[in-house]
LUMDO-917788 format. One record per residue (C-alpha): x, y, z. Coordinates in steps of 0.25 Angstrom, whole numbers, plus 5000, padded with zeros to 4 digits. Example, Ala and Ser with C-alpha at 12.3 -4.5 7.8 and 13.67 -1.06 7.14 Angstrom:
# LUMDO-917788
504949825031
505549965029
END
This chain:
# LUMDO-917788
485349714951
485749854955
487049924951
488349894959
488749994969
489650104964
490750174972
491650294970
492950304978
493450444980
494950454980
495850544989
496250664981
497650634986
497750514977
497550594965
498750684968
499650564970
499250474958
499050584948
497550564945
497750414945
497150394959
495750344954
496350244945
497250184956
496150194966
495250114956
496350004955
496449994970
494949994972
494849874962
495949794968
495649814983
494149844985
493249714986
492149714976
492449844969
492149824954
492249914942
493250004949
493750124941
494150264942
493050364939
492950514939
491650574944
491450724942
492950744942
493250664954
493950534953
493450404960
493650254960
492350194956
491950054959
490749964961
490349844970
489349734968
488849764982
488949884992
490349894998
490649795009
491649825020
492849765013
492649855001
492449975010
493749955017
494449925004
493950064999
494350135012
495750075010
495850124995
497150214994
496550344989
495050324994
494450444999
492950414999
491950314993
490550344987
489450254982
489050294968
487550314967
486750344954
486950304939
488450334939
488250454930
489050564937
487850654936
486950564944
487950494954
487850504969
489050474978
488750414991
489850415001
490250275007
490950275020
492250195020
492750125032
494050165039
495150075036
496450145040
497050105053
497850245054
497550385049
498050425035
499050525041
499950405045
500350395030
500050535025
500850615036
502250575031
502750655019
504050635012
504650624998
504450494991
503250455000
502350354993
500950404993
500150335004
498850324995
499750244985
500350164996
498950125001
498550084987
499749994986
499449935000
497949914997
498249834984
499349754990
498449715002
497249684993
498149594984
498649524997
497149505001
497449585014
496349675020
496849765031
496049765044
495049885046
495349965058
494049945065
494349795065
495049725077
496549735076
496949615068
497849505073
498649515060
498749635051
499149635036
500549675035
501249765024
502749775021
503349885014
504749845011
505149985005
504450055017
505050195015
504450285026
503250195027
502050235019
501650095015
501850055030
500950165035
499850145024
499849995028
499650035043
498450125039
497850005032
498049915045
499249835040
500549805048
501649865040
503149835038
504249895030
505749895026
506450025023
507950045019
507950195021
508250225036
507750365035
506350325030
506250215040
506550315051
505550415046
504450305045
504750255059
504650395065
503450425058
502650305062
503150315076
502750465077
501350435070
500950335080
501450415092
500750545086
499450475084
499550415098
499450265093
499850165103
501150105096
502550055096
503550105087
505050075087
506350065078
507249955082
508549905075
508549775067
509749685070
510249555064
511449485070
511749605079
511849695067
510849815065
510149795052
509149915052
507949955060
506549915062
505350005065
504049945072
502750015075
501449965080
500150035082
499749955094
498249975094
498149925080
499249825080
499849895067
501349865065
502349925057
503849875055
504949935046
506349885044
507549965039
508149885028
508249845013
506849795008
507549675002
507849635016
506349645020
506149495022
507349485031
506849605040
505449545041
505849395042
504649305041
503549415042
502649415030
501749525025
500349535018
500849645009
502149715004
501849854999
502949944994
503350054985
504550024977
505650124974
505250214962
506550214956
507450294966
508650234973
508050124982
509450074988
510149944985
510849844993
512149874986
513049984992
513750004978
513350024964
512150104958
510850104965
509650054957
508550154956
507550044950
506749964960
506849844951
508049784959
507549814972
506149744969
506849624963
507549604976
506449644985
505249594979
505549444983
505849484997
504549564998
503749454992
504249355002
503749445013
502349425009
501449325015
500749235004
499649314998
500349445002
500549554992
501649654987
501249794983
502349864976
502350004969
503450054960
503850154949
503650084935
504650184929
505750104937
505149964935
504149914925
502949844930
503149724923
504549714929
504049734943
502949624941
504049534937
504849564950
503549544958
503249404952
504749364953
504549384968
503449284969
502249384969
501149394960
500749534955
499349574954
499049624940
497949654931
496749754932
496949864942
498349804947
498849854933
498349994935
499050044947
500250124940
500250274942
501150394940
501750454953
502650554946
503550574933
504550464938
503550364945
502450284939
502050194950
501450064949
501149954959
501149804959
500449704969
500849564970
500449444979
501249334985
500649204981
499849134993
500549004991
END
């Protein structure tokens, strides 16, 4: 029997700047958890260049090739030929299929303080969809009757929503900050208009019993039937805002230990995300379809992993743990050690 095909995934240089040299390790975990048939996955250094190395029992199939294209920091793929000794290894480029429905400038153009890096957002989205058993449709396929739908209940200025759109998913969000909501709505509308995509986009008031409760932004890229909806409001009211609508994935970035805003108008404001998550997680879990998954990133300096896992389990979700799932923590800066958890709502 011949040797198993070996491959090297070259990562984008931008990932190394963001993750402080941990991009290969994170990329290896992502590859192991999301690429069908990938075995012996690990971070390697070849002549001073970092790669994610893996093997497959058979040559790459279309599902694996698309999953590799969706890797958050993927730049290029090579098949490794030769003995494996760096001095005798030849790298043969492997063409990967296009999987993005929209150009990367959709998420890279916005620049503002506190923006979550879009590569990390893509990693979190990829892991969450994989845990939910959801494969986004490729852009060359016919427009699907039903797209996967992703909710970000702490939407900010929409990085997660735009990454989900690029992947071919409908997107939905909730955001309490009116200025962030307005900036997101203006950017999406301007982008669709500037790129001359046939679309509808509008902001409308939300009323209950003749009282204005907030605003709602809706955008649709009509040619692809991609939709985006965002409400202003408290994330703990997300189920009330969306009613009976259920989502394939809830993907969000929890507060990193800054003031997140509480319901109470008086008293000290809690800088820890613990209370917010204790109240919000059951709401988000109830918005998942059976079998759907939650993907949540947070700062471990403000909330221990064991405590967060306890909150997730108390909300009725089952965290994915063990192996690569436990190797996703990484340093962002001196005050932020970021980790992520993915948890699944039981199918029954």
